[in-house]
Backbone of each chain as nested JSON, in Angstrom:
{
  "chains": [
    {"id": "A", "residues": [
      {"number": 1, "name": "MET", "atoms": {"N": [0.602, -1.06, -0.441], "CA": [0.424, -0.337, 0.053], "C": [0.72, 1.086, 0.216]}},
      {"number": 2, "name": "GLY", "atoms": {"N": [0.702, 1.879, -1.004], "CA": [1.273, 3.008, -1.197], "C": [0.805, 4.295, 0.164]}},
      {"number": 3, "name": "GLU", "atoms": {"N": [2.233, 5.7, 0.439], "CA": [1.98, 6.165, 1.721], "C": [0.482, 6.894, 1.495]}},
      {"number": 4, "name": "ARG", "atoms": {"N": [0.433, 7.359, -0.099], "CA": [-0.58, 8.57, 0.058], "C": [-2.06, 7.582, 0.271]}},
      {"number": 5, "name": "THR", "atoms": {"N": [-1.884, 6.587, 0.067], "CA": [-3.277, 5.304, 0.346], "C": [-3.609, 5.408, 1.487]}},
      {"number": 6, "name": "GLN", "atoms": {"N": [-1.943, 4.707, 2.25], "CA": [-2.262, 5.118, 3.709], "C": [-2.614, 6.095, 4.607]}},
      {"number": 7, "name": "VAL", "atoms": {"N": [-2.115, 6.786, 3.953], "CA": [-2.386, 8.221, 5.09], "C": [-4.209, 8.966, 4.993]}},
      {"number": 8, "name": "LEU", "atoms": {"N": [-4.715, 8.617, 3.356], "CA": [-5.983, 8.752, 3.247], "C": [-6.428, 7.843, 4.382]}},
      {"number": 9, "name": "ALA", "atoms": {"N": [-6.262, 7.12, 4.096], "CA": [-6.967, 5.655, 4.815], "C": [-6.806, 5.66, 6.533]}},
      {"number": 10, "name": "LEU", "atoms": {"N": [-5.781, 6.627, 6.447], "CA": [-5.647, 6.833, 8.147], "C": [-6.627, 7.903, 8.869]}},
      {"number": 11, "name": "PHE", "atoms": {"N": [-6.78, 9.012, 7.525], "CA": [-7.328, 10.025, 7.606], "C": [-9.193, 9.443, 8.057]}},
      {"number": 12, "name": "LYS", "atoms": {"N": [-9.439, 8.805, 7.073], "CA": [-10.871, 7.909, 6.867], "C": [-11.149, 7.733, 8.282]}},
      {"number": 13, "name": "LYS", "atoms": {"N": [-10.45, 6.577, 8.535], "CA": [-10.878, 5.916, 9.705], "C": [-10.886, 6.518, 11.177]}},
      {"number": 14, "name": "LEU", "atoms": {"N": [-9.607, 8.31, 11.352], "CA": [-10.211, 8.823, 12.159], "C": [-11.349, 9.993, 11.773]}},
      {"number": 15, "name": "MET", "atoms": {"N": [-11.911, 10.181, 10.669], "CA": [-12.867, 10.861, 10.812], "C": [-14.446, 9.83, 11.071]}},
      {"number": 16, "name": "ARG", "atoms": {"N": [-14.221, 8.644, 10.571], "CA": [-15.288, 7.797, 11.144], "C": [-15.409, 8.032, 12.865]}},
      {"number": 17, "name": "ALA", "atoms": {"N": [-14.477, 7.196, 13.279], "CA": [-13.949, 7.466, 14.882], "C": [-14.581, 8.804, 15.556]}},
      {"number": 18, "name": "SER", "atoms": {"N": [-14.498, 10.066, 14.795], "CA": [-14.799, 11.014, 15.725], "C": [-15.97, 11.509, 15.065]}},
      {"number": 19, "name": "ARG", "atoms": {"N": [-16.636, 10.806, 14.409], "CA": [-18.293, 11.291, 13.877], "C": [-19.046, 10.475, 15.398]}},
      {"number": 20, "name": "SER", "atoms": {"N": [-18.27, 9.293, 15.485], "CA": [-19.152, 8.504, 16.798], "C": [-19.001, 9.045, 17.851]}},
      {"number": 21, "name": "PHE", "atoms": {"N": [-18.507, 10.434, 18.477], "CA": [-18.353, 10.605, 19.833], "C": [-19.95, 11.508, 19.393]}},
      {"number": 22, "name": "THR", "atoms": {"N": [-20.737, 11.184, 20.709], "CA": [-21.857, 11.14, 20.788], "C": [-22.357, 12.846, 21.656]}},
      {"number": 23, "name": "HIS", "atoms": {"N": [-20.882, 13.204, 21.924], "CA": [-21.692, 14.891, 22.323], "C": [-20.921, 16.049, 21.217]}},
      {"number": 24, "name": "TYR", "atoms": {"N": [-21.702, 16.851, 21.575], "CA": [-21.233, 17.563, 20.126], "C": [-20.522, 18.751, 20.357]}},
      {"number": 25, "name": "ASN", "atoms": {"N": [-19.819, 18.7, 20.974], "CA": [-18.548, 19.752, 21.586], "C": [-17.344, 18.541, 21.325]}},
      {"number": 26, "name": "PHE", "atoms": {"N": [-17.412, 17.506, 21.753], "CA": [-16.594, 16.389, 21.834], "C": [-16.063, 16.197, 19.921]}},
      {"number": 27, "name": "ARG", "atoms": {"N": [-17.36, 15.544, 19.88], "CA": [-17.493, 15.148, 18.419], "C": [-16.736, 16.482, 17.013]}},
      {"number": 28, "name": "GLU", "atoms": {"N": [-17.611, 17.768, 17.387], "CA": [-16.719, 18.955, 16.694], "C": [-15.043, 19.371, 17.161]}},
      {"number": 29, "name": "TYR", "atoms": {"N": [-15.237, 18.877, 17.804], "CA": [-13.203, 19.263, 18.444], "C": [-12.573, 18.4, 17.488]}},
      {"number": 30, "name": "ALA", "atoms": {"N": [-13.036, 17.168, 17.385], "CA": [-12.313, 15.427, 17.226], "C": [-12.074, 16.103, 16.061]}},
      {"number": 31, "name": "LEU", "atoms": {"N": [-13.441, 16.552, 14.804], "CA": [-13.496, 16.173, 14.059], "C": [-12.861, 17.959, 13.017]}},
      {"number": 32, "name": "ARG", "atoms": {"N": [-11.962, 18.832, 13.892], "CA": [-11.932, 19.973, 13.061], "C": [-10.046, 19.797, 13.913]}},
      {"number": 33, "name": "ARG", "atoms": {"N": [-9.904, 19.102, 14.595], "CA": [-8.624, 18.586, 15.328], "C": [-7.965, 17.691, 13.912]}},
      {"number": 34, "name": "VAL", "atoms": {"N": [-8.429, 16.621, 13.941], "CA": [-8.194, 15.742, 12.445], "C": [-7.803, 16.404, 11.611]}},
      {"number": 35, "name": "ARG", "atoms": {"N": [-9.168, 17.47, 10.942], "CA": [-8.81, 17.82, 9.674], "C": [-7.784, 18.957, 9.393]}},
      {"number": 36, "name": "LEU", "atoms": {"N": [-7.059, 19.504, 10.679], "CA": [-5.955, 20.231, 11.307], "C": [-4.622, 19.667, 11.08]}},
      {"number": 37, "name": "GLY", "atoms": {"N": [-4.361, 18.901, 11.346], "CA": [-3.944, 17.844, 12.183], "C": [-3.129, 17.432, 10.787]}},
      {"number": 38, "name": "PHE", "atoms": {"N": [-4.145, 16.887, 9.484], "CA": [-3.224, 15.933, 8.761], "C": [-2.707, 17.349, 7.722]}},
      {"number": 39, "name": "ARG", "atoms": {"N": [-3.426, 18.736, 7.45], "CA": [-3.62, 19.664, 6.847], "C": [-1.829, 20.448, 7.05]}},
      {"number": 40, "name": "GLU", "atoms": {"N": [-1.501, 20.345, 8.598], "CA": [-0.612, 20.968, 9.315], "C": [0.959, 19.858, 8.73]}},
      {"number": 41, "name": "LYS", "atoms": {"N": [0.463, 18.522, 8.389], "CA": [1.475, 17.293, 7.818], "C": [1.631, 17.911, 6.234]}},
      {"number": 42, "name": "ALA", "atoms": {"N": [0.833, 18.656, 5.88], "CA": [1.012, 18.072, 4.391], "C": [1.824, 18.102, 3.534]}},
      {"number": 43, "name": "GLY", "atoms": {"N": [2.478, 19.31, 3.92], "CA": [3.685, 19.368, 3.468], "C": [5.107, 18.544, 3.582]}},
      {"number": 44, "name": "VAL", "atoms": {"N": [5.047, 17.392, 4.466], "CA": [6.256, 16.464, 4.746], "C": [6.158, 15.633, 3.684]}},
      {"number": 45, "name": "SER", "atoms": {"N": [7.68, 15.412, 3.321], "CA": [7.883, 14.507, 2.149], "C": [8.89, 12.862, 2.612]}},
      {"number": 46, "name": "ASP", "atoms": {"N": [9.344, 13.456, 3.301], "CA": [10.405, 12.674, 3.962], "C": [9.815, 11.448, 4.72]}},
      {"number": 47, "name": "PRO", "atoms": {"N": [9.886, 9.913, 4.278], "CA": [9.774, 8.699, 4.056], "C": [9.749, 7.965, 5.809]}},
      {"number": 48, "name": "ALA", "atoms": {"N": [10.512, 8.54, 6.271], "CA": [10.497, 8.496, 7.575], "C": [9.879, 9.174, 8.288]}},
      {"number": 49, "name": "GLN", "atoms": {"N": [9.482, 10.595, 8.2], "CA": [8.769, 11.244, 9.327], "C": [7.252, 10.942, 8.791]}},
      {"number": 50, "name": "ILE", "atoms": {"N": [7.205, 10.732, 7.512], "CA": [5.902, 10.379, 7.235], "C": [5.103, 8.728, 8.171]}},
      {"number": 51, "name": "ALA", "atoms": {"N": [6.572, 7.523, 8.272], "CA": [6.035, 6.532, 9.196], "C": [5.789, 7.196, 10.196]}},
      {"number": 52, "name": "GLU", "atoms": {"N": [6.373, 7.985, 10.718], "CA": [6.731, 8.289, 12.233], "C": [5.131, 8.761, 12.543]}},
      {"number": 53, "name": "LEU", "atoms": {"N": [4.609, 9.74, 11.33], "CA": [3.656, 10.164, 11.95], "C": [2.24, 9.356, 11.333]}},
      {"number": 54, "name": "VAL", "atoms": {"N": [2.215, 8.846, 10.716], "CA": [1.127, 7.455, 10.707], "C": [1.399, 6.806, 12.278]}},
      {"number": 55, "name": "GLY", "atoms": {"N": [2.515, 6.3, 12.562], "CA": [2.506, 5.52, 13.802], "C": [0.938, 6.551, 14.805]}},
      {"number": 56, "name": "GLU", "atoms": {"N": [1.833, 7.616, 15.13], "CA": [1.187, 8.56, 15.896], "C": [-0.097, 8.327, 15.356]}},
      {"number": 57, "name": "GLY", "atoms": {"N": [-0.438, 8.98, 14.453], "CA": [-2.313, 8.922, 14.025], "C": [-2.928, 8.023, 14.492]}},
      {"number": 58, "name": "SER", "atoms": {"N": [-2.457, 6.8, 14.349], "CA": [-2.816, 5.522, 14.929], "C": [-3.103, 5.13, 15.804]}},
      {"number": 59, "name": "LYS", "atoms": {"N": [-1.706, 5.533, 17.02], "CA": [-2.414, 5.703, 18.721], "C": [-3.793, 6.338, 18.58]}},
      {"number": 60, "name": "GLN", "atoms": {"N": [-3.098, 8.141, 17.789], "CA": [-4.651, 8.82, 18.317], "C": [-5.641, 8.655, 18.05]}},
      {"number": 61, "name": "LEU", "atoms": {"N": [-5.704, 7.566, 17.042], "CA": [-7.085, 6.442, 16.208], "C": [-7.653, 5.641, 17.397]}},
      {"number": 62, "name": "GLU", "atoms": {"N": [-6.92, 5.037, 18.577], "CA": [-7.314, 3.961, 19.129], "C": [-7.907, 4.994, 20.4]}},
      {"number": 63, "name": "VAL", "atoms": {"N": [-6.881, 6.023, 20.555], "CA": [-7.604, 6.449, 21.509], "C": [-8.725, 7.798, 21.395]}},
      {"number": 64, "name": "VAL", "atoms": {"N": [-9.16, 7.875, 20.121], "CA": [-10.607, 8.482, 19.377], "C": [-11.543, 6.933, 19.705]}},
      {"number": 65, "name": "ARG", "atoms": {"N": [-11.239, 6.241, 19.276], "CA": [-12.212, 4.766, 19.463], "C": [-12.759, 4.673, 20.311]}},
      {"number": 66, "name": "LYS", "atoms": {"N": [-11.594, 4.805, 21.799], "CA": [-12.085, 4.496, 23.052], "C": [-12.685, 5.697, 23.655]}},
      {"number": 67, "name": "GLN", "atoms": {"N": [-12.438, 6.852, 24.033], "CA": [-13.432, 7.841, 24.198], "C": [-14.599, 7.721, 23.113]}},
      {"number": 68, "name": "ALA", "atoms": {"N": [-14.78, 7.719, 22.235], "CA": [-15.591, 7.62, 21.754], "C": [-16.763, 7.021, 21.904]}},
      {"number": 69, "name": "LEU", "atoms": {"N": [-16.165, 4.929, 22.139], "CA": [-16.832, 4.541, 23.054], "C": [-17.419, 4.628, 24.52]}},
      {"number": 70, "name": "ILE", "atoms": {"N": [-16.309, 5.429, 25.106], "CA": [-16.693, 5.742, 26.441], "C": [-18.318, 6.644, 26.091]}},
      {"number": 71, "name": "SER", "atoms": {"N": [-17.759, 7.897, 25.44], "CA": [-18.788, 9.211, 25.427], "C": [-20.598, 8.577, 24.804]}},
      {"number": 72, "name": "GLN", "atoms": {"N": [-20.095, 7.135, 24.562], "CA": [-21.725, 6.448, 23.696], "C": [-22.677, 6.167, 25.141]}},
      {"number": 73, "name": "LEU", "atoms": {"N": [-21.545, 5.249, 25.777], "CA": [-21.927, 5.219, 27.897], "C": [-22.557, 5.926, 28.509]}},
      {"number": 74, "name": "TYR", "atoms": {"N": [-22.554, 7.367, 28.195], "CA": [-23.154, 8.267, 29.134], "C": [-23.424, 9.186, 28.355]}},
      {"number": 75, "name": "PRO", "atoms": {"N": [-24.761, 8.932, 27.601], "CA": [-25.258, 9.808, 26.755], "C": [-25.519, 11.191, 27.287]}},
      {"number": 76, "name": "GLN", "atoms": {"N": [-26.036, 12.135, 27.162], "CA": [-25.977, 13.497, 27.34], "C": [-27.047, 14.445, 26.892]}},
      {"number": 77, "name": "ALA", "atoms": {"N": [-27.96, 15.304, 27.388], "CA": [-29.178, 15.972, 26.486], "C": [-28.288, 16.003, 25.339]}},
      {"number": 78, "name": "ARG", "atoms": {"N": [-29.282, 16.808, 24.135], "CA": [-28.699, 16.959, 22.697], "C": [-28.069, 18.309, 22.579]}},
      {"number": 79, "name": "HIS", "atoms": {"N": [-26.75, 18.499, 22.316], "CA": [-26.846, 20.158, 22.49], "C": [-27.161, 21.1, 21.619]}},
      {"number": 80, "name": "VAL", "atoms": {"N": [-27.793, 22.217, 22.033], "CA": [-28.066, 23.231, 21.447], "C": [-27.787, 23.41, 20.408]}},
      {"number": 81, "name": "MET", "atoms": {"N": [-27.185, 23.244, 19.671], "CA": [-26.679, 23.542, 18.063], "C": [-27.187, 22.537, 17.146]}},
      {"number": 82, "name": "GLU", "atoms": {"N": [-27.215, 21.384, 17.629], "CA": [-27.991, 20.0, 17.021], "C": [-29.166, 20.332, 16.8]}},
      {"number": 83, "name": "GLY", "atoms": {"N": [-30.011, 21.084, 17.118], "CA": [-31.51, 21.398, 16.905], "C": [-32.163, 19.967, 17.42]}},
      {"number": 84, "name": "THR", "atoms": {"N": [-33.712, 19.764, 16.892], "CA": [-34.512, 18.96, 17.605], "C": [-34.204, 17.638, 16.059]}},
      {"number": 85, "name": "ARG", "atoms": {"N": [-33.979, 17.81, 15.659], "CA": [-33.748, 16.676, 14.483], "C": [-33.456, 15.287, 15.147]}},
      {"number": 86, "name": "LYS", "atoms": {"N": [-33.948, 13.858, 14.524], "CA": [-33.983, 13.117, 14.906], "C": [-34.57, 12.446, 15.854]}}
    ]},
    {"id": "B", "residues": [
      {"number": 1, "name": "MET", "atoms": {"N": [-36.765, -8.408, -23.62], "CA": [-35.102, -8.974, -22.804], "C": [-35.02, -10.083, -22.423]}},
      {"number": 2, "name": "GLY", "atoms": {"N": [-34.075, -10.51, -21.821], "CA": [-33.806, -12.038, -21.314], "C": [-34.659, -11.745, -19.455]}},
      {"number": 3, "name": "ALA", "atoms": {"N": [-34.295, -12.691, -18.884], "CA": [-35.027, -12.408, -17.399], "C": [-34.024, -12.196, -16.563]}},
      {"number": 4, "name": "ARG", "atoms": {"N": [-32.841, -11.57, -16.587], "CA": [-31.871, -10.986, -15.875], "C": [-32.542, -9.909, -15.447]}},
      {"number": 5, "name": "SER", "atoms": {"N": [-32.448, -9.094, -14.384], "CA": [-33.284, -8.153, -13.555], "C": [-32.073, -6.749, -13.517]}},
      {"number": 6, "name": "PHE", "atoms": {"N": [-32.158, -5.836, -13.351], "CA": [-32.055, -4.645, -13.433], "C": [-32.251, -4.246, -11.993]}},
      {"number": 7, "name": "ALA", "atoms": {"N": [-33.937, -4.746, -11.365], "CA": [-34.271, -4.263, -10.687], "C": [-33.522, -3.167, -9.434]}},
      {"number": 8, "name": "THR", "atoms": {"N": [-32.277, -3.928, -8.831], "CA": [-30.996, -3.948, -7.824], "C": [-30.268, -2.601, -8.183]}},
      {"number": 9, "name": "PHE", "atoms": {"N": [-29.959, -2.554, -9.227], "CA": [-29.589, -1.308, -9.749], "C": [-29.965, -0.049, -9.729]}},
      {"number": 10, "name": "LEU", "atoms": {"N": [-30.021, 1.215, -9.234], "CA": [-30.291, 2.382, -9.094], "C": [-30.522, 2.71, -10.476]}},
      {"number": 11, "name": "ASP", "atoms": {"N": [-31.764, 4.276, -10.822], "CA": [-31.717, 4.858, -11.868], "C": [-30.626, 5.759, -12.017]}},
      {"number": 12, "name": "ARG", "atoms": {"N": [-29.793, 5.956, -13.443], "CA": [-28.572, 6.513, -13.515], "C": [-29.115, 8.205, -13.119]}},
      {"number": 13, "name": "ALA", "atoms": {"N": [-30.544, 8.606, -13.577], "CA": [-30.916, 10.082, -14.002], "C": [-30.817, 10.49, -12.101]}},
      {"number": 14, "name": "ASP", "atoms": {"N": [-31.514, 9.314, -11.49], "CA": [-31.563, 9.893, -9.883], "C": [-30.119, 10.063, -8.94]}},
      {"number": 15, "name": "VAL", "atoms": {"N": [-29.514, 9.077, -9.57], "CA": [-27.921, 8.413, -9.01], "C": [-27.36, 10.057, -9.456]}},
      {"number": 16, "name": "THR", "atoms": {"N": [-27.61, 10.525, -10.472], "CA": [-26.755, 11.969, -10.919], "C": [-27.067, 12.711, -9.704]}},
      {"number": 17, "name": "ASP", "atoms": {"N": [-28.446, 12.679, -9.645], "CA": [-29.243, 13.824, -9.182], "C": [-28.737, 14.177, -7.362]}},
      {"number": 18, "name": "ARG", "atoms": {"N": [-28.552, 12.335, -7.248], "CA": [-28.239, 12.735, -5.599], "C": [-26.767, 13.238, -5.124]}},
      {"number": 19, "name": "VAL", "atoms": {"N": [-25.545, 12.624, -5.941], "CA": [-24.413, 12.68, -6.31], "C": [-23.688, 14.195, -6.288]}},
      {"number": 20, "name": "LEU", "atoms": {"N": [-24.925, 14.673, -7.373], "CA": [-24.207, 16.345, -7.469], "C": [-25.093, 16.839, -6.02]}},
      {"number": 21, "name": "GLY", "atoms": {"N": [-26.132, 16.848, -5.782], "CA": [-27.048, 17.223, -4.128], "C": [-25.316, 16.92, -3.326]}},
      {"number": 22, "name": "VAL", "atoms": {"N": [-24.757, 15.832, -3.056], "CA": [-24.333, 15.832, -2.018], "C": [-22.769, 16.871, -2.105]}},
      {"number": 23, "name": "VAL", "atoms": {"N": [-22.39, 16.644, -3.286], "CA": [-21.123, 17.727, -3.621], "C": [-21.719, 19.395, -3.337]}},
      {"number": 24, "name": "LYS", "atoms": {"N": [-22.51, 19.435, -3.613], "CA": [-23.097, 20.821, -3.699], "C": [-23.508, 21.136, -2.403]}},
      {"number": 25, "name": "SER", "atoms": {"N": [-23.884, 20.48, -1.565], "CA": [-24.076, 20.621, 0.175], "C": [-22.698, 20.683, 0.909]}},
      {"number": 26, "name": "PHE", "atoms": {"N": [-21.327, 20.173, 0.274], "CA": [-20.163, 19.988, 0.613], "C": [-19.509, 22.009, 0.995]}},
      {"number": 27, "name": "GLU", "atoms": {"N": [-19.3, 21.939, 2.32], "CA": [-18.903, 23.199, 2.701], "C": [-18.133, 24.255, 1.787]}},
      {"number": 28, "name": "LYS", "atoms": {"N": [-16.705, 23.396, 1.055], "CA": [-16.209, 24.08, 0.382], "C": [-16.046, 24.132, -1.103]}},
      {"number": 29, "name": "VAL", "atoms": {"N": [-18.071, 23.636, -1.656], "CA": [-17.504, 23.291, -3.214], "C": [-18.788, 24.889, -3.428]}},
      {"number": 30, "name": "ASP", "atoms": {"N": [-18.235, 25.733, -4.439], "CA": [-19.312, 26.552, -4.697], "C": [-20.735, 25.824, -5.521]}},
      {"number": 31, "name": "PRO", "atoms": {"N": [-21.787, 25.797, -4.927], "CA": [-22.854, 25.002, -5.9], "C": [-22.959, 25.258, -7.28]}},
      {"number": 32, "name": "ALA", "atoms": {"N": [-22.618, 25.846, -7.541], "CA": [-22.811, 26.867, -9.246], "C": [-21.9, 26.038, -10.027]}},
      {"number": 33, "name": "LYS", "atoms": {"N": [-20.793, 25.783, -9.272], "CA": [-19.406, 25.097, -10.675], "C": [-20.213, 23.629, -10.523]}},
      {"number": 34, "name": "VAL", "atoms": {"N": [-20.909, 22.984, -10.207], "CA": [-20.941, 21.545, -9.563], "C": [-21.886, 21.19, -10.896]}},
      {"number": 35, "name": "THR", "atoms": {"N": [-21.189, 20.256, -11.671], "CA": [-21.907, 19.633, -13.231], "C": [-21.404, 18.371, -13.01]}},
      {"number": 36, "name": "ALA", "atoms": {"N": [-21.971, 16.953, -13.939], "CA": [-21.38, 15.725, -13.758], "C": [-20.068, 15.69, -14.011]}},
      {"number": 37, "name": "LYS", "atoms": {"N": [-19.609, 16.861, -14.878], "CA": [-18.246, 16.492, -15.242], "C": [-17.071, 17.108, -14.275]}},
      {"number": 38, "name": "SER", "atoms": {"N": [-17.766, 17.829, -13.674], "CA": [-16.831, 18.329, -12.445], "C": [-15.231, 17.408, -11.761]}},
      {"number": 39, "name": "HIS", "atoms": {"N": [-14.468, 17.465, -11.688], "CA": [-13.229, 17.272, -10.65], "C": [-13.097, 17.809, -10.009]}},
      {"number": 40, "name": "PHE", "atoms": {"N": [-12.922, 17.074, -8.547], "CA": [-13.112, 17.541, -7.501], "C": [-11.491, 18.508, -6.531]}},
      {"number": 41, "name": "VAL", "atoms": {"N": [-10.409, 18.289, -7.576], "CA": [-9.652, 18.531, -7.165], "C": [-9.129, 20.265, -8.181]}},
      {"number": 42, "name": "SER", "atoms": {"N": [-9.56, 19.796, -9.596], "CA": [-9.588, 20.334, -10.439], "C": [-10.378, 21.747, -10.742]}},
      {"number": 43, "name": "ASP", "atoms": {"N": [-11.692, 21.178, -10.465], "CA": [-12.844, 22.067, -11.121], "C": [-12.988, 22.619, -9.825]}},
      {"number": 44, "name": "LEU", "atoms": {"N": [-13.147, 22.036, -8.038], "CA": [-14.037, 21.949, -7.429], "C": [-13.143, 22.392, -6.032]}},
      {"number": 45, "name": "GLY", "atoms": {"N": [-11.706, 22.711, -6.638], "CA": [-11.175, 22.924, -5.542], "C": [-10.573, 22.422, -4.474]}},
      {"number": 46, "name": "LEU", "atoms": {"N": [-10.868, 21.012, -3.992], "CA": [-10.853, 20.368, -2.796], "C": [-9.48, 19.688, -3.06]}},
      {"number": 47, "name": "ASP", "atoms": {"N": [-8.819, 19.61, -2.063], "CA": [-7.594, 18.719, -1.712], "C": [-8.015, 17.129, -1.27]}},
      {"number": 48, "name": "SER", "atoms": {"N": [-6.634, 16.27, -1.311], "CA": [-7.087, 14.765, -1.129], "C": [-7.732, 15.073, 0.133]}},
      {"number": 49, "name": "LEU", "atoms": {"N": [-7.464, 15.053, 0.841], "CA": [-8.589, 14.706, 2.183], "C": [-9.969, 15.259, 1.993]}},
      {"number": 50, "name": "ASP", "atoms": {"N": [-10.395, 16.58, 1.83], "CA": [-11.818, 16.862, 1.176], "C": [-12.729, 16.064, 0.427]}},
      {"number": 51, "name": "THR", "atoms": {"N": [-11.529, 15.229, -0.898], "CA": [-12.051, 13.997, -1.681], "C": [-12.76, 12.753, -0.731]}},
      {"number": 52, "name": "VAL", "atoms": {"N": [-11.486, 12.769, 0.412], "CA": [-12.243, 11.623, 1.648], "C": [-13.508, 11.529, 1.845]}},
      {"number": 53, "name": "GLU", "atoms": {"N": [-13.965, 13.385, 2.6], "CA": [-14.921, 13.486, 3.526], "C": [-15.572, 13.11, 2.122]}},
      {"number": 54, "name": "VAL", "atoms": {"N": [-15.595, 14.249, 0.788], "CA": [-16.829, 13.982, -0.045], "C": [-17.342, 12.156, -0.231]}},
      {"number": 55, "name": "VAL", "atoms": {"N": [-16.106, 11.118, -0.722], "CA": [-15.957, 9.845, -0.519], "C": [-17.155, 9.602, 0.058]}},
      {"number": 56, "name": "MET", "atoms": {"N": [-17.029, 9.651, 0.971], "CA": [-17.535, 9.522, 2.895], "C": [-19.002, 9.712, 2.619]}},
      {"number": 57, "name": "ALA", "atoms": {"N": [-19.519, 10.769, 2.329], "CA": [-20.705, 11.662, 2.261], "C": [-21.649, 10.501, 1.42]}},
      {"number": 58, "name": "PHE", "atoms": {"N": [-20.758, 10.106, 0.145], "CA": [-21.527, 9.037, -0.687], "C": [-21.517, 7.983, -0.02]}},
      {"number": 59, "name": "GLU", "atoms": {"N": [-20.494, 7.358, 0.442], "CA": [-20.972, 6.142, 1.592], "C": [-22.435, 6.792, 2.619]}},
      {"number": 60, "name": "ASP", "atoms": {"N": [-22.26, 7.696, 2.98], "CA": [-23.581, 7.957, 3.835], "C": [-24.612, 7.813, 2.655]}},
      {"number": 61, "name": "GLU", "atoms": {"N": [-24.868, 8.483, 2.287], "CA": [-26.215, 9.107, 1.123], "C": [-26.477, 7.397, 0.684]}},
      {"number": 62, "name": "PHE", "atoms": {"N": [-25.437, 6.905, 0.189], "CA": [-26.433, 5.38, -0.383], "C": [-25.858, 4.407, 0.055]}},
      {"number": 63, "name": "THR", "atoms": {"N": [-25.645, 4.23, 1.889], "CA": [-25.576, 3.253, 2.558], "C": [-24.882, 2.029, 1.821]}},
      {"number": 64, "name": "LEU", "atoms": {"N": [-23.232, 2.205, 1.381], "CA": [-22.427, 1.377, 1.141], "C": [-21.488, 1.737, 1.288]}},
      {"number": 65, "name": "GLU", "atoms": {"N": [-20.263, 0.997, 0.929], "CA": [-18.9, 0.998, 1.646], "C": [-18.106, 0.824, 0.923]}},
      {"number": 66, "name": "ILE", "atoms": {"N": [-17.1, 1.989, 0.245], "CA": [-16.402, 2.164, -0.944], "C": [-14.536, 1.695, -0.277]}},
      {"number": 67, "name": "GLU", "atoms": {"N": [-14.606, 0.675, -1.102], "CA": [-13.23, 0.321, -0.456], "C": [-11.698, 1.579, -1.125]}},
      {"number": 68, "name": "ASP", "atoms": {"N": [-10.698, 1.399, 0.73], "CA": [-9.819, 2.441, -0.073], "C": [-9.351, 2.423, -1.685]}},
      {"number": 69, "name": "LYS", "atoms": {"N": [-9.296, 1.037, -2.259], "CA": [-8.452, 1.167, -3.961], "C": [-10.02, 2.094, -4.497]}},
      {"number": 70, "name": "GLU", "atoms": {"N": [-10.422, 1.633, -4.059], "CA": [-11.641, 1.566, -4.946], "C": [-12.17, 3.542, -4.9]}},
      {"number": 71, "name": "ALA", "atoms": {"N": [-11.917, 3.862, -3.709], "CA": [-12.478, 5.44, -3.37], "C": [-11.183, 6.478, -4.123]}},
      {"number": 72, "name": "GLU", "atoms": {"N": [-10.338, 5.834, -3.97], "CA": [-9.208, 6.735, -4.827], "C": [-9.395, 6.927, -6.299]}},
      {"number": 73, "name": "LYS", "atoms": {"N": [-10.21, 6.108, -6.964], "CA": [-9.977, 6.349, -8.342], "C": [-11.275, 7.452, -8.472]}},
      {"number": 74, "name": "ILE", "atoms": {"N": [-12.503, 7.845, -7.445], "CA": [-13.117, 8.32, -7.338], "C": [-12.847, 9.982, -7.454]}},
      {"number": 75, "name": "GLN", "atoms": {"N": [-12.664, 10.791, -8.097], "CA": [-11.289, 12.003, -8.879], "C": [-13.202, 13.019, -9.474]}},
      {"number": 76, "name": "THR", "atoms": {"N": [-14.035, 12.278, -9.335], "CA": [-14.46, 13.612, -10.335], "C": [-16.45, 12.798, -10.172]}},
      {"number": 77, "name": "CYS", "atoms": {"N": [-17.535, 13.311, -10.096], "CA": [-18.974, 13.509, -10.279], "C": [-19.293, 12.117, -10.593]}},
      {"number": 78, "name": "GLU", "atoms": {"N": [-18.544, 12.24, -12.537], "CA": [-18.523, 10.967, -13.035], "C": [-18.742, 10.016, -12.963]}},
      {"number": 79, "name": "ASP", "atoms": {"N": [-17.013, 9.874, -12.288], "CA": [-16.368, 9.079, -11.553], "C": [-17.653, 8.005, -10.192]}},
      {"number": 80, "name": "ALA", "atoms": {"N": [-17.758, 9.312, -9.546], "CA": [-19.075, 8.703, -8.741], "C": [-20.332, 7.743, -8.943]}},
      {"number": 81, "name": "ILE", "atoms": {"N": [-21.207, 9.025, -9.665], "CA": [-21.926, 8.059, -10.526], "C": [-21.95, 6.834, -11.177]}},
      {"number": 82, "name": "ASN", "atoms": {"N": [-20.718, 6.396, -11.888], "CA": [-20.359, 5.722, -12.573], "C": [-20.367, 4.08, -11.64]}},
      {"number": 83, "name": "PHE", "atoms": {"N": [-19.653, 4.371, -10.441], "CA": [-19.304, 3.391, -9.182], "C": [-20.763, 2.969, -8.77]}},
      {"number": 84, "name": "ILE", "atoms": {"N": [-21.128, 4.021, -8.72], "CA": [-22.595, 4.024, -7.629], "C": [-23.634, 3.082, -8.755]}},
      {"number": 85, "name": "CYS", "atoms": {"N": [-24.098, 3.74, -10.109], "CA": [-24.267, 2.928, -10.859], "C": [-24.518, 1.171, -11.173]}},
      {"number": 86, "name": "ALA", "atoms": {"N": [-22.741, 1.046, -10.603], "CA": [-22.419, -0.262, -11.102], "C": [-22.288, -1.2, -9.606]}},
      {"number": 87, "name": "HIS", "atoms": {"N": [-23.156, -0.101, -8.566], "CA": [-22.649, -1.133, -7.086], "C": [-24.721, -1.451, -6.691]}},
      {"number": 88, "name": "PRO", "atoms": {"N": [-24.397, -3.091, -6.915], "CA": [-25.354, -3.45, -6.865], "C": [-26.111, -3.826, -5.161]}},
      {"number": 89, "name": "HIS", "atoms": {"N": [-25.638, -3.206, -4.387], "CA": [-26.576, -2.495, -3.021], "C": [-26.256, -0.987, -2.32]}},
      {"number": 90, "name": "ALA", "atoms": {"N": [-26.439, -0.355, -3.605], "CA": [-26.192, 0.86, -3.638], "C": [-27.682, 1.607, -3.095]}},
      {"number": 91, "name": "LYS", "atoms": {"N": [-28.233, 2.09, -2.209], "CA": [-30.287, 2.266, -2.329], "C": [-29.786, 3.819, -2.099]}}
    ]}
  ]
}
């Protein structure tokens, strides 16, 4: 798997995991942080550094998955920003 | 015609409308620029990460999963329409 494919796949997994936060503020923060994190490092071209960043991202993915799961165990009232849909 | 049924495949015009709708509702896209021929990067000014998000939006819209290998090939609205029309589980 090429580096590019690997990075984009990681981005997708992080976006998916971030979307599963039940709390609006956590969810929006996670999505924003993932988008920003990848764009901050968009200029990196050194393969070793890319591998290191992918490793770091994979660790973060586990954290996001764990925290999102925990957030689902403690549901809260919908945030005012989410309106009354659903 | 033979007994082959195409009932499970979606109507192309319908898919086109829905695909364009998804792309138009993407925050960074100028809805006026979107046509079936639009290329996400060169016509709509998106980057590769945005393209991933657009593909995720297609997955939600048509309740299907697009493999990374396939997703990489989807670079224009037309690619997405072709892929979805050929996908037996698209809803």
